[in-house]
N, C-alpha and C positions, 0 to 999 in steps of 0.2 A: 673266121680266121683266128688261129691261136696268137696270142700277143707275143711281141718281142720283149726281151728282158734287157734293161739298161742297168749295169753295175757301175755306180758312181762313187766317188770318194772325196768330193770337195766339201769341206766343212762350212765354207762361206756361202750363205744363202743366195746372195745376189748372183754369184757365178754359177751356183748349182741349179738355180731355177732357170736361168737363161740357157744353160747347157741342155737341160731336159727339154725346154721348148724348142731348141734348135734341132734336136734329134726328131722331135715330133714333126716340125715344119719340113725339114729337108727329107725326112723319110716318108712324107705324105701319110703320116699316122695320126689316128685319133687317140685321145688320152687312154681309152680303154684298150688300145692296141699296143701300148708301151708301158710295161710294168717297171718301175724304177725302184731299186734298192740302194740306199745310201750306206755304203759299207762302213763309213766312219761313225755312223750313228749307233751301231750295235752289231752283234755277231750275225754273220750270214746264215739265214735259215736254210734248211735242207731244200735244195732245188731239184724238182722233178723235171728233167729236160723234156719229157714227153708233153708237158703242158705249154711249151713255147715253140715258136717258129725259129728263133735264133737269139743270139746273145750279142749285145754291144758292151764293150768296156770303154769308158770315157777316160779323159785325161785325169791326172792326179798330182797332188803335191809331193807324192812319194817318188823316190828314185830307187829302182831295183839294185843299182850298183853302189848304193851307200854302204860303207863298212857295217858289218853286222852289229858291232858294238855300239854304233851310233844310232841305230834304228829304235824308234819308240815302240812301246808295247802295242800301240795302235797299228803302226806300220807292220810290225811282225805278225799281228793277228790277221790283218788284211791279206798279206802275202801268203800266209799259211792257208787261209780259206780259199783264196783264188787258186792256189796250187792244187788243193784237193779237187776243186771243181774242174780244173783243167785236165786232171787225170781222166775224168769221164768224158769231157768234151773232146779231147784228142782221141781217146780210144774209140769213140763213136763217130769221129769226124763230124761233129755237130756244128752247124753254122755259127761262126764266131767272127766278129770284127772288133778288134781292139784299136782304139785311136790314141796314139802317143803312149800312154801307159801300157797299152796292149803290147807294144813292142818289147818293153821290159819284162812283162809277165809271161807272155807266150814265148818270146825269144829265149829267156832263161830256162823256162820249163822244158824246152826242147833241146837244150844243150848249147845254145848260142852264147857268144860273148857280148855282154852289155857293159860298156864302160864310158869314159868321158872323152874319148878321142874325137867324136864327131858331133859335139853339141852345136846348137845354132841359136843365135840371138832371136828375140821376138821380132817377127816381120814376115813379109811375103818372100818366098823363094821360088825359083824356077824348077819344077819337077819334070823329069824326063822318064818316059816309060822304057823299059828294057824290051828286047824281042819277045820275051815271055809275057810281059805286061801287055803288049799290043794285041795279044790273042786271048788274054784272060777274060772270061765272061763277066767278071765283076767290073771290068774296065770298058765295057761296051759303051760306045759313043764318047769316050774320053780321048781327047787328042793326045798325040805323042808328047807334047810339051804343054804344061799349064802352070799357073801360079797357085800357090797354097800357103796358108799361114803355118808357121812353125814357132817353136820356142821351147827348147829342151836342153837339159844339161847332159843327158846321156843318150846313147844310141847303140845300135848293133854294130860292132866292129868285125865280128865273124858270125856269119849265118849258121844256124843249125844245119847239120848235114842233110836233113830231109826237106829243107826250105828252098823255095824258088824266089829269087829276087825279081820283083815286078817293076820297081821304080827307084830312082835315086836323084840326088841333087849334087851340085858341084862340091859342097862341103860335107855332105852326108851320103855315102854311097848306097845305103839301104833306107829308102823312104817308104817302101811297101813290100811285104813278102807274103807268100802263101805256103802253108803246110798242108799236106794231103790235098783234098779237093775243095774243102769248105772252111778252112781256118785261115783268117786273114789278120794282118796288123799293118797299120800305117803309122809312120813317124809324124807326118803332117796331120792337121786337124780337118777332116772332111766336114765337120759340123760347124766350123767357124766362119762367120761372115764379119764384115767390118764392125757393126755394132757389138757383136759378141766379143771380139778381141778388145775393143775399147773398154768394155766392162772388166775384162780380166786384167788389163793394164792398170786400171784403177784399183781393183780389189787386191792385186798382188804386187803393188808398187814397192812394198817392203819385203818381198820374198826373195830378193837376191838376183832376180833376172836382169836387173839394170839398177843403176843408182837411183834412189827415190826421187831426187831432184830432176831427173831426166824423163820423168813419166810423160810430161806433156810433149816433149820432142819425140819420144817413141810413139805416142799416139798420133802425132802429126804425120809421122813417116808411113803410117799404114792406112790413112783415111782414104786414099785414092786407089788402093789395091783392087785389082779385078780378080776375085776369087769365086767366080760363078761356077767353075768346073767341079771342084772337089765334092760338093753335095750330090753330084750324079752318082757317086760311089755308094752313098747311103740309099738312094732311091733304087739303084741296081740291086743292092743287098736285099732290101725289102721285097722288091718284085721277084727276085730269084727264089727266095726262101719262104715267103708267106705260104702258109698251109692251113 
């Protein structure tokens, strides 16, 4: 099997390592089957898509909707490199699944509006599939309603014209969309379980998602969440596209 490619951009090792291990575990992948590139660590090398089964883009500290003048050189580089790669990915309809940051990158690349209207605090929310989502092959065995972890400042407020909305929540109308046949993005995190989110709450307690002194109460609020369903999406992606 050709490996999958994980494009990550978390600089904090604890969160980055746990994220990579979650994609392995929930994708039922061995380490040699998931090649990770940490975009924050250096320039993106030339990617030969023919060497891979598909691409994952994981969450990120970057927000696509940040004013251009406020973006760091690192963020601008990562956005530019992902944009060039997405040119080819979209043109070839190459299997792609972006989790959280994938909404901003793929959504903006395809002409959608990404802004701060539908941000959600860290926690579990109820996700509901649309009619299109209920018949999408990537959502096979996923119930019409399920719980998933979110935590984001930005979201899609207007889908690209060529996108199909697959799922939403009460406070965020677009939680998952598809472009063409094989290009997917989720606003929620299909790779996050309770231990993974607890790590991120600790690592990012000073990142502005919540007041730092409330970290323990935020952690307590998610400890009993049932988020067993979202990882099915990772497994379905691997099963569908492994080659």
